[in-house]
C-alpha positions as CSV (number, residue, x, y, z in Angstrom):
1,M,-9.9,52.6,-23.7
2,S,-7.9,49.8,-22.5
3,D,-8.5,46.3,-23.4
4,E,-8.5,45.2,-19.8
5,S,-11.8,44.4,-18.4
6,P,-12.8,45.9,-15.1
7,L,-11.7,44.3,-11.9
8,D,-14.6,42.0,-10.5
9,L,-14.6,42.9,-6.8
10,R,-15.8,39.5,-5.9
11,T,-12.5,38.2,-6.9
12,L,-10.9,40.1,-4.3
13,A,-12.3,37.6,-1.7
14,D,-10.3,34.8,-3.2
15,I,-7.0,36.6,-2.5
16,E,-5.1,35.4,0.4
17,S,-3.1,38.5,1.0
18,P,-5.0,41.8,1.6
19,E,-2.1,43.9,0.3
20,V,-4.2,44.7,-2.9
21,V,-7.0,46.0,-0.8
22,R,-4.6,48.0,1.5
23,E,-2.9,49.6,-1.6
24,A,-6.4,50.3,-3.1
25,L,-7.6,51.9,0.0
26,R,-4.2,53.8,0.6
27,T,-4.7,55.1,-3.1
28,F,-8.1,56.2,-2.4
29,R,-7.7,57.8,1.0
30,R,-4.5,59.8,-0.7
31,R,-6.6,61.0,-3.6
32,L,-9.6,61.9,-1.3
33,W,-7.3,64.0,1.2
34,T,-5.4,65.7,-1.7
35,R,-8.8,66.6,-3.2
36,Y,-10.2,67.9,0.1
37,V,-6.9,70.0,0.8
38,W,-7.2,71.7,-2.7
39,I,-11.0,72.2,-2.2
40,G,-10.4,73.7,1.2
41,L,-7.6,76.0,-0.1
42,A,-10.0,77.2,-3.0
43,I,-12.6,78.0,-0.2
44,V,-10.1,79.9,2.0
45,F,-8.7,81.9,-1.0
46,A,-12.3,82.6,-2.1
47,G,-13.3,84.0,1.3
48,V,-10.1,86.1,1.8
49,A,-10.9,87.6,-1.8
50,F,-14.6,88.2,-0.6
51,V,-13.4,90.0,2.6
52,V,-10.7,92.0,1.0
53,G,-13.3,93.1,-1.8
54,A,-15.9,94.0,0.7
55,R,-13.7,96.5,2.5
56,P,-13.8,100.1,1.4
57,S,-10.9,101.0,-0.7
58,D,-10.7,104.6,0.0
59,L,-12.0,107.4,2.5
60,R,-14.9,108.2,0.0
61,E,-16.2,104.6,0.2
62,E,-15.8,104.4,3.9
63,M,-17.8,107.7,4.3
64,E,-20.5,106.2,2.0
65,D,-20.7,102.9,4.1
66,A,-20.9,105.1,7.3
67,N,-23.8,104.3,9.8
68,L,-24.5,108.0,10.4
69,R,-24.1,110.8,7.7
70,V,-25.3,114.2,7.7
71,F,-25.4,116.7,5.0
72,P,-25.3,120.2,6.3
73,E,-25.3,122.0,2.9
74,S,-23.3,124.9,4.2
75,V,-21.4,127.3,2.0
76,W,-18.9,130.2,2.6
77,R,-17.9,132.6,0.2
78,L,-14.2,133.7,0.3
79,D,-12.3,136.4,-1.7
80,D,-12.0,134.3,-4.8
81,A,-13.9,130.9,-4.2
82,S,-16.7,129.3,-2.6
83,V,-16.3,126.4,-0.2
84,A,-19.1,124.1,0.8
85,L,-19.2,121.4,3.6
86,V,-21.2,118.7,1.9
87,E,-21.1,115.7,4.1
88,V,-20.0,114.6,7.6
89,A,-19.9,111.0,8.5
90,D,-19.2,108.8,11.6
91,L,-16.2,106.5,11.2
92,G,-16.0,105.3,14.6
93,D,-13.3,107.1,16.6
94,T,-13.0,109.8,13.8
95,M,-15.1,111.8,11.4
96,G,-15.1,112.0,7.6
97,L,-15.6,115.4,6.0
98,H,-16.4,116.2,2.5
99,F,-15.5,119.7,1.2
100,V,-16.2,121.0,-2.2
101,A,-14.2,124.2,-3.3
102,L,-15.0,126.3,-6.5
103,P,-12.6,128.8,-7.5
104,D,-13.9,132.0,-9.3
105,P,-13.1,132.2,-13.2
106,G,-9.4,133.2,-13.7
107,T,-8.7,132.4,-10.1
108,P,-5.6,129.7,-9.7
109,D,-6.4,126.3,-8.4
110,L,-7.3,126.2,-4.8
111,A,-5.8,123.9,-2.1
112,L,-7.8,123.0,1.0
113,M,-6.3,121.7,4.3
114,V,-8.1,120.6,7.3
115,E,-6.2,121.0,10.5
116,G,-5.3,117.8,12.3
117,A,-6.4,115.5,9.3
118,V,-5.6,111.9,9.9
119,D,-6.2,111.1,6.2
120,A,-7.1,113.0,3.2
121,L,-8.3,112.0,-0.3
122,M,-8.6,114.6,-3.3
123,P,-10.1,112.6,-6.2
124,S,-10.5,115.8,-8.2
125,R,-9.1,119.5,-7.8
126,Y,-12.6,120.5,-6.3
127,D,-13.2,117.8,-3.8
128,L,-11.6,117.2,-0.6
129,Y,-12.4,114.1,1.7
130,S,-10.7,114.4,5.0
131,E,-10.7,112.1,8.2
132,V,-10.4,113.9,11.5
133,L,-10.5,113.3,15.1
134,R,-13.9,113.9,16.7
135,S,-14.3,117.8,17.4
136,R,-16.8,120.3,17.4
137,D,-14.6,123.0,15.9
138,I,-13.0,122.2,12.6
139,T,-10.2,124.5,11.1
140,V,-10.0,124.7,7.2
141,T,-7.4,126.7,5.4
142,V,-8.0,127.7,1.7
143,G,-5.5,129.3,-0.5
144,P,-3.7,128.8,-3.9
145,S,-2.4,125.5,-4.5
146,R,1.1,126.8,-4.9
147,C,0.7,128.3,-1.3
148,R,2.4,126.6,1.8
149,P,1.2,126.9,5.2
150,G,1.6,130.5,6.4
151,C,1.0,132.0,3.0
152,E,-0.6,135.5,2.9
153,E,-3.1,134.7,0.5
154,Q,-4.6,131.9,2.5
155,E,-7.9,132.2,4.5
156,T,-8.9,130.2,7.5
157,L,-12.3,129.1,8.4
158,V,-13.3,127.9,11.6
159,L,-16.4,125.6,11.4
160,D,-18.5,125.0,14.4
161,L,-20.4,121.6,13.7
162,R,-22.9,122.4,16.3
163,E,-24.0,125.6,14.8
164,L,-24.2,123.7,11.2
165,G,-26.8,121.5,12.5
166,V,-24.4,118.3,13.0
167,P,-25.7,116.0,15.6
168,E,-23.8,116.0,18.8
169,N,-23.1,112.2,19.0
170,L,-21.2,112.7,15.5
171,W,-18.8,115.3,16.7
172,R,-18.5,114.8,20.6
173,S,-15.6,112.4,21.3
174,T,-16.4,109.2,23.2
């Protein structure tokens, strides 16, 4: 605390020069604007953080947030594995597909590849999330993970989404 007593505003009326009042107003306005600028920047940064946090971070989350999702529950048995199409989701101009591949015991790890995939996410060695352009027929290649395209051990599945009960408005291109 200072020993100076607060300024009595009534004494300002007795001052002939208004410089004191101008300087006080200038200081007040400067402090007010700088505080508003900092508050405004804080609001903008909070808004940007909210928008960035609200967007799906990966394909799986994008599929979970889709308006139209279908769960065909279709399973195909291959030589050394079972492959299931678990989910088909509408992603706008594209579709999201979720496959699960379970190799038989003693079988090397499998790799799933979807022809024409725009994006793919493999969170574990059994799941494949893939984004493809809208199409009625989906071609999936399954084979050992060490295999490259064209390997003799690979098998190809051609899936007809209409036969699997997927609604036409999900796979038909607009």
